All heavy atoms as an XYZ file, in Angstrom:
818
protein
N      18.697     76.971   -212.485
C      18.091     75.667   -212.729
C      16.616     75.793   -212.469
O      16.176     76.244   -211.442
C      18.751     74.621   -211.780
C      18.261     73.199   -212.024
S      19.063     72.078   -210.885
C      19.869     70.982   -212.040
N      15.840     75.462   -213.519
C      14.405     75.570   -213.380
C      13.766     74.459   -212.592
O      14.436     73.424   -212.322
C      13.742     75.664   -214.772
O      13.919     74.370   -215.394
C      14.326     76.754   -215.646
N      12.566     74.639   -212.252
C      11.891     73.596   -211.448
C      11.747     72.266   -212.271
O      11.954     71.203   -211.682
C      10.426     74.106   -211.023
C       9.624     73.111   -210.218
C      10.333     72.805   -208.865
C       8.263     73.714   -209.945
N      11.524     72.385   -213.559
C      11.387     71.204   -214.385
C      12.733     70.445   -214.428
O      12.804     69.190   -214.407
C      10.960     71.568   -215.819
N      13.836     71.188   -214.439
C      15.170     70.535   -214.478
C      15.456     69.892   -213.199
O      16.036     68.800   -213.135
C      16.260     71.565   -214.767
C      16.183     72.131   -216.176
O      15.633     71.451   -217.048
O      16.659     73.249   -216.406
N      15.051     70.532   -212.068
C      15.279     69.904   -210.742
C      14.432     68.661   -210.573
O      14.977     67.665   -210.052
C      14.949     70.973   -209.685
C      15.962     72.057   -209.615
C      15.592     73.126   -208.649
N      15.471     72.564   -207.309
C      14.970     73.268   -206.257
N      14.457     74.488   -206.494
N      14.866     72.768   -205.093
N      13.231     68.655   -211.074
C      12.352     67.439   -210.987
C      12.954     66.369   -211.840
O      12.968     65.186   -211.396
C      10.880     67.835   -211.333
C      10.245     68.685   -210.306
C      10.108     66.528   -211.549
C       8.904     69.236   -210.682
N      13.430     66.703   -213.016
C      13.970     65.684   -213.885
C      15.258     65.027   -213.275
O      15.485     63.882   -213.354
C      14.339     66.271   -215.232
N      16.079     65.894   -212.669
C      17.318     65.417   -211.991
C      16.948     64.509   -210.806
O      17.543     63.509   -210.613
C      18.179     66.594   -211.599
N      15.916     64.950   -210.034
C      15.475     64.071   -208.924
C      14.987     62.783   -209.357
O      15.305     61.727   -208.836
C      14.461     64.864   -208.118
C      13.876     64.032   -206.994
C      14.605     63.847   -205.866
C      12.651     63.416   -207.109
C      14.074     63.034   -204.780
C      12.082     62.688   -206.108
C      12.778     62.478   -204.904
N      14.200     62.754   -210.461
C      13.586     61.512   -210.980
C      14.711     60.621   -211.551
O      14.681     59.427   -211.291
C      12.552     61.775   -212.097
C      11.295     62.384   -211.532
C      10.275     62.463   -212.558
N       9.881     61.117   -212.977
C       9.131     60.872   -214.005
N       8.793     61.830   -214.825
N       8.781     59.645   -214.325
N      15.700     61.135   -212.180
C      16.834     60.357   -212.680
C      17.643     59.768   -211.524
O      18.037     58.571   -211.520
C      17.767     61.241   -213.514
N      17.897     60.549   -210.454
C      18.563     60.015   -209.318
C      17.852     58.942   -208.619
O      18.358     57.919   -208.261
C      18.873     61.152   -208.311
O      19.664     62.149   -209.008
C      19.644     60.646   -207.110
N      16.533     59.167   -208.482
C      15.640     58.179   -207.815
C      15.578     56.889   -208.623
O      15.604     55.786   -208.083
C      14.262     58.708   -207.590
C      13.246     57.850   -206.884
C      13.717     57.591   -205.488
C      11.864     58.488   -206.918
N      15.503     57.013   -209.945
C      15.411     55.812   -210.817
C      16.698     55.066   -210.736
O      16.653     53.821   -210.644
C      15.181     56.291   -212.273
C      14.980     55.111   -213.239
C      14.738     55.558   -214.613
O      14.020     56.632   -214.790
O      15.223     54.927   -215.527
N      17.823     55.714   -210.707
C      19.139     55.023   -210.601
C      19.202     54.319   -209.247
O      19.684     53.185   -209.174
C      20.235     56.013   -210.773
C      21.620     55.396   -210.660
C      22.751     56.391   -210.762
O      22.448     57.586   -210.995
O      23.868     56.017   -210.481
N      18.775     54.992   -208.203
C      18.860     54.380   -206.821
C      17.930     53.142   -206.757
O      18.369     52.139   -206.189
C      18.472     55.446   -205.830
C      18.549     54.978   -204.450
C      19.719     54.959   -203.685
C      17.561     54.491   -203.611
N      19.442     54.475   -202.426
C      18.106     54.193   -202.360
C      16.185     54.270   -203.742
C      17.361     53.600   -201.249
C      15.453     53.713   -202.753
C      16.044     53.386   -201.499
N      16.723     53.255   -207.273
C      15.779     52.092   -207.193
C      16.287     50.998   -208.078
O      16.133     49.808   -207.746
C      14.328     52.560   -207.684
C      13.623     53.377   -206.730
C      12.337     53.938   -207.348
C      13.379     52.733   -205.425
N      16.864     51.260   -209.256
C      17.478     50.158   -210.074
C      18.598     49.440   -209.325
O      18.684     48.271   -209.337
C      17.997     50.775   -211.335
C      18.419     49.694   -212.374
C      18.879     50.251   -213.744
N      18.076     51.354   -214.255
C      18.566     52.608   -214.460
N      19.877     52.858   -214.132
N      17.817     53.560   -214.878
N      19.442     50.217   -208.624
C      20.474     49.547   -207.829
C      19.935     48.745   -206.667
O      20.420     47.675   -206.311
N      18.826     49.255   -206.015
C      18.203     48.577   -204.947
C      17.625     47.249   -205.413
O      17.801     46.167   -204.810
C      17.161     49.358   -204.260
C      16.416     48.812   -203.142
C      17.338     48.667   -201.918
C      15.215     49.644   -202.736
N      16.929     47.253   -206.543
C      16.369     46.054   -207.115
C      17.411     45.051   -207.530
O      17.314     43.857   -207.200
C      15.523     46.473   -208.361
C      14.894     45.280   -209.105
C      13.739     44.656   -208.581
C      15.478     44.699   -210.218
C      13.195     43.578   -209.187
C      14.924     43.599   -210.874
C      13.805     43.049   -210.350
O      13.181     41.955   -210.944
N      18.513     45.544   -208.073
C      19.619     44.635   -208.459
C      20.208     44.035   -207.208
O      20.510     42.812   -207.170
C      20.616     45.433   -209.210
C      21.846     44.592   -209.562
N      21.837     43.580   -210.495
C      23.113     44.606   -209.078
C      23.052     43.014   -210.576
N      23.866     43.651   -209.729
N      20.412     44.809   -206.211
C      21.087     44.281   -205.005
C      20.179     43.352   -204.221
O      20.687     42.384   -203.583
N      18.886     43.517   -204.271
C      18.006     42.683   -203.383
C      17.464     41.510   -204.115
O      17.179     40.457   -203.519
C      16.849     43.499   -202.926
C      17.207     44.566   -201.862
S      15.841     45.511   -201.291
C      14.845     44.283   -200.488
N      17.326     41.538   -205.445
C      16.612     40.489   -206.118
C      17.413     39.833   -207.224
O      17.483     38.591   -207.311
C      15.294     41.054   -206.703
C      14.379     41.460   -205.526
C      14.559     40.030   -207.508
C      13.202     42.216   -205.895
N      18.065     40.566   -208.055
C      18.682     39.929   -209.207
C      20.157     39.637   -209.047
O      20.739     38.993   -209.912
C      18.514     40.869   -210.469
O      19.170     42.101   -210.218
C      17.083     41.128   -210.762
N      20.792     40.086   -208.024
C      22.222     39.834   -207.783
C      22.446     38.369   -207.586
O      21.700     37.716   -206.883
C      22.752     40.696   -206.671
C      24.252     40.778   -206.651
N      24.986     39.811   -206.037
C      25.120     41.610   -207.221
C      26.281     40.126   -206.182
N      26.349     41.270   -206.948
N      23.479     37.803   -208.154
C      23.848     36.366   -207.962
C      23.977     35.896   -206.496
O      23.726     34.809   -206.147
C      25.081     36.147   -208.760
C      25.193     37.264   -209.685
C      24.466     38.449   -209.099
N      24.444     36.853   -205.722
C      24.639     36.540   -204.266
C      23.349     36.302   -203.540
O      23.318     35.625   -202.482
C      25.446     37.622   -203.544
N      22.252     36.797   -204.129
C      20.907     36.569   -203.460
C      20.591     35.111   -203.283
O      20.140     34.660   -202.224
C      19.841     37.236   -204.345
C      18.501     37.058   -203.802
C      18.035     37.800   -202.706
C      17.544     36.198   -204.333
C      16.735     37.625   -202.204
C      16.327     36.018   -203.875
C      15.930     36.788   -202.777
O      14.611     36.617   -202.304
N      20.852     34.307   -204.284
C      20.584     32.820   -204.153
C      21.535     32.236   -203.168
O      21.095     31.324   -202.384
C      20.830     32.152   -205.530
C      19.705     32.496   -206.546
C      20.031     33.783   -207.328
O      21.164     34.120   -207.386
O      19.116     34.247   -207.971
N      22.743     32.665   -203.087
C      23.702     32.110   -202.100
C      23.274     32.481   -200.674
O      23.286     31.597   -199.780
C      25.085     32.650   -202.356
C      25.702     32.078   -203.625
C      27.103     32.612   -203.844
C      27.692     32.066   -205.128
N      28.991     32.552   -205.370
N      22.841     33.672   -200.468
C      22.378     34.059   -199.152
C      21.082     33.337   -198.770
O      20.940     32.882   -197.651
C      22.078     35.602   -199.149
C      23.426     36.381   -199.293
C      21.359     36.007   -197.837
C      23.270     37.820   -199.552
N      20.189     33.154   -199.710
C      18.977     32.398   -199.446
C      19.297     30.887   -199.080
O      18.726     30.365   -198.166
C      18.088     32.463   -200.683
C      16.672     31.978   -200.406
C      15.806     32.291   -201.655
O      16.133     31.687   -202.696
O      14.821     32.952   -201.527
N      20.246     30.341   -199.835
C      20.558     28.932   -199.559
C      21.253     28.798   -198.186
O      20.990     27.855   -197.436
C      21.532     28.412   -200.613
N      22.089     29.780   -197.871
C      22.759     29.733   -196.539
C      21.731     29.921   -195.391
O      21.852     29.286   -194.329
C      23.844     30.823   -196.471
C      24.626     30.826   -195.181
C      25.480     29.598   -195.057
O      25.941     28.971   -196.121
O      25.709     29.075   -193.920
N      20.768     30.764   -195.574
C      19.734     30.971   -194.601
C      18.919     29.696   -194.433
O      18.537     29.329   -193.285
C      18.826     32.104   -195.025
N      18.604     29.009   -195.505
C      17.888     27.742   -195.411
C      18.691     26.678   -194.722
O      18.174     25.891   -193.957
C      17.483     27.304   -196.787
C      16.432     26.150   -196.748
C      15.927     25.840   -198.119
O      14.948     26.539   -198.530
O      16.440     24.916   -198.780
N      20.027     26.633   -194.914
C      20.931     25.693   -194.267
C      20.895     25.974   -192.762
O      20.958     25.068   -191.920
C      22.335     25.768   -194.860
C      22.413     25.135   -196.261
O      21.528     24.409   -196.579
O      23.436     25.382   -196.899
N      20.990     27.252   -192.392
C      20.975     27.644   -190.985
C      19.625     27.227   -190.345
O      19.616     26.711   -189.217
C      21.254     29.133   -190.819
O      22.405     29.476   -191.465
C      21.285     29.564   -189.364
N      18.588     27.436   -191.071
C      17.266     27.035   -190.564
C      17.192     25.511   -190.349
O      16.611     25.032   -189.411
C      16.143     27.526   -191.473
C      14.768     27.180   -190.986
C      13.675     27.607   -191.976
O      13.921     28.566   -192.665
O      12.594     27.011   -191.987
N      17.717     24.812   -191.320
C      17.750     23.292   -191.226
C      18.566     22.836   -189.990
O      18.115     21.958   -189.235
C      18.351     22.717   -192.440
C      17.393     22.796   -193.677
O      16.215     23.165   -193.488
O      17.924     22.599   -194.746
N      19.675     23.508   -189.766
C      20.515     23.167   -188.582
C      19.723     23.480   -187.292
O      19.784     22.695   -186.283
C      21.828     23.899   -188.604
N      18.997     24.604   -187.237
C      18.220     24.953   -186.073
C      17.103     23.981   -185.852
O      16.887     23.478   -184.686
C      17.618     26.356   -186.231
C      16.626     26.705   -185.172
C      17.007     26.960   -183.865
C      15.248     26.670   -185.437
C      16.102     27.299   -182.936
C      14.326     27.043   -184.450
C      14.795     27.292   -183.190
N      16.430     23.555   -186.875
C      15.342     22.559   -186.709
C      15.892     21.230   -186.301
O      15.236     20.537   -185.444
C      14.536     22.494   -188.057
C      13.845     23.745   -188.464
S      12.529     24.157   -187.373
C      11.224     23.023   -187.984
N      17.049     20.817   -186.819
C      17.584     19.551   -186.398
C      18.033     19.607   -184.927
O      17.853     18.624   -184.236
C      18.789     19.144   -187.310
C      19.443     17.814   -187.004
C      18.453     16.730   -187.233
C      20.659     17.639   -187.880
N      18.502     20.746   -184.497
C      18.878     20.894   -183.098
C      17.638     20.841   -182.184
O      17.730     20.331   -181.047
C      19.642     22.141   -182.841
N      16.563     21.317   -182.630
C      15.318     21.422   -181.861
C      14.525     20.066   -181.898
O      13.952     19.712   -180.873
C      14.412     22.506   -182.331
S      14.914     24.183   -181.909
N      14.548     19.379   -183.051
C      13.751     18.222   -183.152
C      14.551     17.036   -183.725
O      14.280     16.438   -184.723
C      12.574     18.494   -184.149
C      11.771     19.643   -183.693
C      11.750     20.820   -184.436
C      10.913     19.568   -182.617
C      11.008     21.933   -184.023
C      10.132     20.641   -182.223
C      10.200     21.817   -182.918
N      15.571     16.603   -183.015
C      16.391     15.499   -183.471
C      15.666     14.149   -183.374
O      15.951     13.181   -184.135
C      17.639     15.485   -182.614
C      17.160     16.148   -181.348
C      16.109     17.168   -181.715
N      14.641     14.073   -182.500
C      13.924     12.800   -182.340
C      13.120     12.468   -183.551
O      12.672     11.291   -183.763
C      13.068     12.866   -181.063
C      12.114     14.091   -181.051
O      12.483     15.050   -181.681
O      11.131     14.045   -180.356
N      12.866     13.427   -184.453
C      12.177     13.127   -185.690
C      12.953     12.156   -186.583
O      12.366     11.486   -187.437
C      11.867     14.391   -186.456
N      14.272     12.074   -186.340
C      15.126     11.195   -187.138
C      15.771     10.108   -186.271
O      16.796      9.516   -186.683
C      16.193     12.066   -187.875
C      15.590     12.981   -188.845
C      15.376     14.258   -188.545
C      15.180     12.486   -190.118
C      14.768     15.128   -189.477
C      14.579     13.317   -190.997
C      14.377     14.653   -190.674
N      15.218      9.901   -185.067
C      15.703      8.831   -184.309
C      16.972      9.187   -183.451
O      17.612      8.248   -182.896
N      17.230     10.410   -183.297
C      18.388     10.877   -182.500
C      17.827     11.256   -181.143
O      17.068     12.210   -181.037
C      19.156     12.037   -183.144
C      19.628     11.670   -184.567
C      20.316     12.460   -182.276
C      20.104     12.833   -185.381
N      18.211     10.535   -180.067
C      17.660     10.857   -178.732
C      18.177     12.210   -178.307
O      19.334     12.589   -178.480
C      18.132      9.715   -177.853
C      19.331      9.136   -178.584
C      19.119      9.348   -180.029
N      17.313     12.991   -177.667
C      17.689     14.304   -177.126
C      16.939     14.546   -175.858
O      15.735     14.348   -175.744
C      17.281     15.325   -178.173
O      17.576     16.624   -177.650
N      17.697     14.943   -174.819
C      17.082     15.227   -173.561
C      16.231     16.469   -173.546
O      15.349     16.694   -172.678
C      18.221     15.318   -172.554
C      19.440     15.705   -173.397
C      19.116     15.077   -174.724
N      16.414     17.346   -174.488
C      15.698     18.643   -174.555
C      14.404     18.572   -175.437
O      13.743     19.579   -175.632
C      16.571     19.812   -174.995
C      17.669     20.046   -174.006
C      17.102     19.598   -176.412
N      14.103     17.413   -175.939
C      12.919     17.257   -176.826
C      11.638     17.688   -176.126
O      10.729     18.214   -176.794
C      12.816     15.839   -177.363
O      13.922     15.549   -178.149
N      11.569     17.422   -174.866
C      10.378     17.784   -174.081
C      10.130     19.302   -174.145
O       9.027     19.753   -174.288
C      10.487     17.330   -172.612
C       9.350     17.709   -171.757
C       8.157     17.006   -171.779
C       9.449     18.801   -170.837
C       7.083     17.376   -171.066
C       8.401     19.141   -170.088
C       7.222     18.424   -170.132
O       6.169     18.833   -169.352
N      11.216     20.060   -174.054
C      11.077     21.539   -174.039
C      10.954     22.123   -175.451
O      10.247     23.127   -175.657
C      12.299     22.132   -173.388
C      12.502     21.653   -171.922
C      13.472     20.762   -171.645
C      11.634     22.088   -170.938
C      13.589     20.300   -170.296
C      11.671     21.636   -169.660
C      12.712     20.728   -169.322
O      12.824     20.234   -168.073
N      11.592     21.507   -176.381
C      11.505     22.057   -177.760
C      10.148     21.643   -178.420
O       9.747     22.266   -179.372
C      12.592     21.540   -178.682
O      12.649     20.154   -178.628
C      13.952     22.122   -178.166
N       9.451     20.711   -177.827
C       8.086     20.384   -178.356
C       7.148     21.528   -178.210
O       6.163     21.633   -178.935
C       7.602     19.149   -177.670
N       7.420     22.427   -177.257
C       6.601     23.602   -177.052
C       6.689     24.573   -178.252
O       5.858     25.397   -178.447
C       6.978     24.301   -175.773
C       6.673     23.527   -174.520
C       7.142     24.177   -173.226
O       7.612     25.352   -173.331
O       7.039     23.532   -172.246
N       7.795     24.485   -179.028
C       7.952     25.334   -180.205
C       7.169     24.819   -181.402
O       7.005     25.639   -182.392
C       9.475     25.391   -180.603
C      10.388     26.033   -179.594
C      11.797     25.895   -180.045
C      10.069     27.517   -179.387
N       6.738     23.607   -181.374
C       6.094     22.990   -182.554
C       4.940     23.789   -183.058
O       4.820     23.976   -184.305
C       5.681     21.545   -182.238
C       5.483     20.652   -183.416
C       6.625     20.725   -184.389
C       5.249     19.224   -182.915
N       3.981     24.297   -182.264
C       2.886     25.064   -182.801
C       3.334     26.318   -183.601
O       2.708     26.716   -184.543
C       2.030     25.549   -181.585
C       2.450     24.545   -180.525
C       3.815     24.112   -180.794
N       4.459     26.917   -183.198
C       4.962     28.118   -183.896
C       5.710     27.792   -185.123
O       5.848     28.602   -185.979
C       5.830     28.890   -182.943
C       5.159     29.289   -181.665
C       5.459     28.615   -180.445
C       4.158     30.304   -181.648
C       4.814     28.976   -179.295
C       3.569     30.607   -180.424
C       3.814     29.991   -179.312
O       3.234     30.333   -178.132
N       6.295     26.564   -185.218
C       7.093     26.184   -186.303
C       6.465     25.118   -187.181
O       7.126     24.404   -187.906
C       8.399     25.654   -185.814
C       9.304     26.646   -184.996
C      10.488     25.941   -184.393
C       9.726     27.742   -185.830
N       5.127     24.953   -187.091
C       4.432     23.873   -187.769
C       4.640     23.876   -189.293
O       4.955     22.809   -189.857
C       2.918     23.961   -187.443
C       2.079     22.916   -188.142
C       0.614     23.082   -187.880
O       0.228     24.046   -187.223
O      -0.131     22.205   -188.334
N       4.512     24.988   -189.928
C       4.666     25.052   -191.368
C       6.058     24.742   -191.811
O       6.322     23.955   -192.712
C       4.254     26.413   -191.922
C       2.756     26.712   -191.682
O       1.965     25.703   -191.610
O       2.397     27.840   -191.607
N       7.056     25.340   -191.075
C       8.433     25.114   -191.361
C       8.823     23.670   -191.099
O       9.671     23.072   -191.763
C       9.364     26.050   -190.596
C       9.220     27.503   -191.016
C       8.155     28.238   -190.314
O       7.450     27.630   -189.461
O       7.913     29.417   -190.624
N       8.242     23.067   -190.070
C       8.589     21.735   -189.628
C       8.261     20.701   -190.711
O       9.017     19.845   -191.053
C       7.874     21.359   -188.311
C       8.217     19.966   -187.822
C       9.386     19.747   -187.124
C       7.320     18.920   -187.953
C       9.642     18.497   -186.641
C       7.642     17.640   -187.528
C       8.811     17.508   -186.834
O       9.103     16.219   -186.406
N       7.055     20.825   -191.281
C       6.596     19.847   -192.356
C       7.529     20.026   -193.554
O       7.954     18.964   -194.102
C       5.167     20.121   -192.681
C       4.222     19.758   -191.650
C       2.783     20.152   -191.937
O       2.564     20.655   -193.088
O       1.875     19.958   -191.088
N       7.829     21.184   -194.016
C       8.725     21.414   -195.158
C      10.089     20.886   -194.898
O      10.777     20.244   -195.731
C       8.706     22.893   -195.543
N      10.578     21.119   -193.663
C      11.964     20.698   -193.259
C      11.992     19.201   -193.227
O      12.999     18.608   -193.722
C      12.261     21.287   -191.923
C      13.466     20.705   -191.280
C      14.791     20.901   -191.694
C      13.516     19.762   -190.216
N      15.611     20.164   -190.858
C      14.863     19.438   -189.953
C      12.555     19.157   -189.402
C      15.249     18.621   -188.941
C      12.904     18.328   -188.385
C      14.272     18.050   -188.154
N      11.002     18.568   -192.662
C      11.011     17.167   -192.567
C      10.990     16.465   -194.019
O      11.708     15.537   -194.252
C       9.798     16.661   -191.767
C       9.951     15.286   -191.208
C       8.853     14.937   -190.247
O       7.756     15.517   -190.208
N       9.151     14.035   -189.308
N      10.188     16.982   -194.899
C      10.200     16.525   -196.289
C      11.540     16.732   -196.928
O      12.031     15.797   -197.592
C       9.087     17.199   -197.092
C       7.734     16.411   -197.071
C       6.788     17.107   -197.991
N       5.985     18.020   -197.171
C       5.909     19.321   -197.349
N       6.541     19.894   -198.333
N       5.197     20.052   -196.613
N      12.123     17.886   -196.703
C      13.405     18.103   -197.313
C      14.500     17.205   -196.736
O      15.419     16.729   -197.504
C      13.736     19.618   -197.011
C      14.678     20.201   -197.978
C      14.827     21.636   -197.938
N      14.902     22.211   -196.548
C      13.990     22.971   -195.991
N      12.864     23.315   -196.645
N      14.184     23.424   -194.800
N      14.488     16.987   -195.464
C      15.476     16.066   -194.855
C      15.322     14.635   -195.236
O      16.275     13.929   -195.409
C      15.464     16.241   -193.336
C      15.964     17.548   -192.832
S      17.704     17.872   -193.189
C      17.557     19.123   -194.402
N      14.111     14.185   -195.458
C      13.893     12.760   -195.811
C      14.259     12.530   -197.280
O      14.502     11.448   -197.644
C      12.484     12.350   -195.548
C      12.199     11.984   -194.107
C      11.379     12.660   -193.260
C      12.850     10.981   -193.355
N      11.495     12.104   -191.968
C      12.360     11.033   -192.014
C      13.797     10.005   -193.617
C      12.763     10.178   -190.997
C      14.197      9.114   -192.568
C      13.659      9.214   -191.316
N      14.211     13.602   -198.102
C      14.586     13.455   -199.489
C      16.148     13.590   -199.516
O      16.683     14.637   -199.827
C      13.944     14.543   -200.326
C      14.229     14.346   -201.777
O      14.723     13.315   -202.206
O      13.920     15.349   -202.587
N      16.777     12.495   -199.287
C      18.236     12.469   -199.134
C      18.950     13.031   -200.363
O      19.977     13.675   -200.254
C      18.657     11.014   -198.855
C      20.081     10.832   -198.491
C      20.238     11.034   -197.125
N      20.677      9.951   -196.287
C      21.185     10.319   -195.135
N      21.285     11.570   -194.797
N      21.586      9.412   -194.274
N      18.448     12.644   -201.586
C      19.093     13.098   -202.763
C      19.200     14.639   -202.854
O      20.199     15.154   -203.291
C      18.393     12.574   -203.940
C      19.099     12.807   -205.272
C      18.358     12.146   -206.431
O      17.262     11.558   -206.251
N      18.933     12.196   -207.572
N      18.196     15.281   -202.446
C      18.197     16.775   -202.604
C      19.213     17.381   -201.617
O      19.885     18.386   -201.978
C      16.826     17.383   -202.342
O      16.450     17.250   -201.007
N      19.404     16.805   -200.405
C      20.324     17.355   -199.495
C      21.769     17.173   -199.996
O      22.594     18.084   -199.973
C      20.135     16.691   -198.055
C      21.284     17.103   -197.184
C      18.842     17.006   -197.548
N      22.037     15.948   -200.482
C      23.399     15.669   -201.020
C      23.645     16.490   -202.246
O      24.761     17.011   -202.440
C      23.553     14.121   -201.312
C      24.859     13.842   -202.046
C      23.447     13.304   -200.043
N      22.692     16.611   -203.091
C      22.802     17.424   -204.305
C      23.082     18.904   -203.943
O      23.947     19.506   -204.547
C      21.585     17.311   -205.154
C      21.680     18.139   -206.478
C      20.359     17.994   -207.245
O      19.461     17.239   -206.869
O      20.246     18.726   -208.245
N      22.381     19.392   -202.947
C      22.564     20.808   -202.527
C      23.918     21.064   -201.999
O      24.598     22.031   -202.315
C      21.484     21.161   -201.546
C      21.582     22.599   -201.104
C      20.518     22.812   -200.096
N      20.477     24.240   -199.855
C      19.415     24.984   -200.032
N      18.312     24.447   -200.403
N      19.430     26.280   -199.757
N      24.360     20.158   -201.109
C      25.734     20.326   -200.553
C      26.785     20.102   -201.635
O      27.828     20.663   -201.596
C      25.952     19.340   -199.431
C      25.116     19.692   -198.224
C      25.538     21.074   -197.687
C      24.704     21.459   -196.512
N      24.989     22.836   -196.064
N      26.562     19.254   -202.579
C      27.457     19.023   -203.677
C      27.670     20.287   -204.523
O      28.790     20.577   -204.936
N      26.539     20.977   -204.772
C      26.627     22.231   -205.485
C      27.461     23.299   -204.689
O      28.171     24.093   -205.261
C      25.270     22.779   -205.891
C      24.597     21.989   -206.990
N      25.130     21.920   -208.238
C      23.494     21.282   -207.024
C      24.368     21.251   -209.022
N      23.325     20.816   -208.261
N      27.187     23.222   -203.415
C      27.887     24.219   -202.546
C      29.404     24.007   -202.534
O      30.141     24.994   -202.549
C      27.346     24.116   -201.124
C      27.872     25.115   -200.157
C      27.272     24.982   -198.750
O      26.350     24.203   -198.582
N      27.880     25.672   -197.858
N      29.830     22.715   -202.488
C      31.256     22.487   -202.447
C      31.827     22.064   -203.807
O      32.948     21.550   -203.892
C      31.491     21.417   -201.405
C      31.123     21.837   -200.027
C      30.042     21.291   -199.335
C      31.835     22.879   -199.412
C      29.733     21.736   -198.079
C      31.526     23.304   -198.168
C      30.434     22.768   -197.468
O      30.131     23.195   -196.235
N      31.125     22.179   -204.841
C      31.585     21.858   -206.197
C      32.034     20.430   -206.374
O      33.141     20.178   -206.892
C      32.640     22.867   -206.674
C      32.274     24.291   -206.505
N      31.299     24.849   -207.274
C      32.676     25.244   -205.625
C      31.053     26.089   -206.929
N      31.907     26.359   -205.986
N      31.267     19.438   -205.935
C      31.631     18.043   -206.071
C      31.296     17.614   -207.489
O      30.339     17.985   -208.052
C      30.919     17.202   -205.106
C      31.446     17.241   -203.689
C      30.567     17.316   -202.658
C      32.799     17.340   -203.458
C      31.078     17.448   -201.337
C      33.309     17.399   -202.188
C      32.433     17.460   -201.142
């Protein structure tokens, strides 16, 4: 096997591997499902940390308020998403095929 053949074989193997990596990380249909599940988990975490934003009393709000500077960007997006009731119901409806 010549050096040119070995390089060509290596490039073909690398190209196949990178194509599979791209498909698995970006284009695979499960990617959207994983992303949606991660966002749902983040929403649940934010609701557990800041329930007083929706009028739910919580004794730990004093302590979770210390997290607010670190979660400022996520907090605003989460609050907008939660107040838009139609999007939450629509999202869960797609998840459970209503």
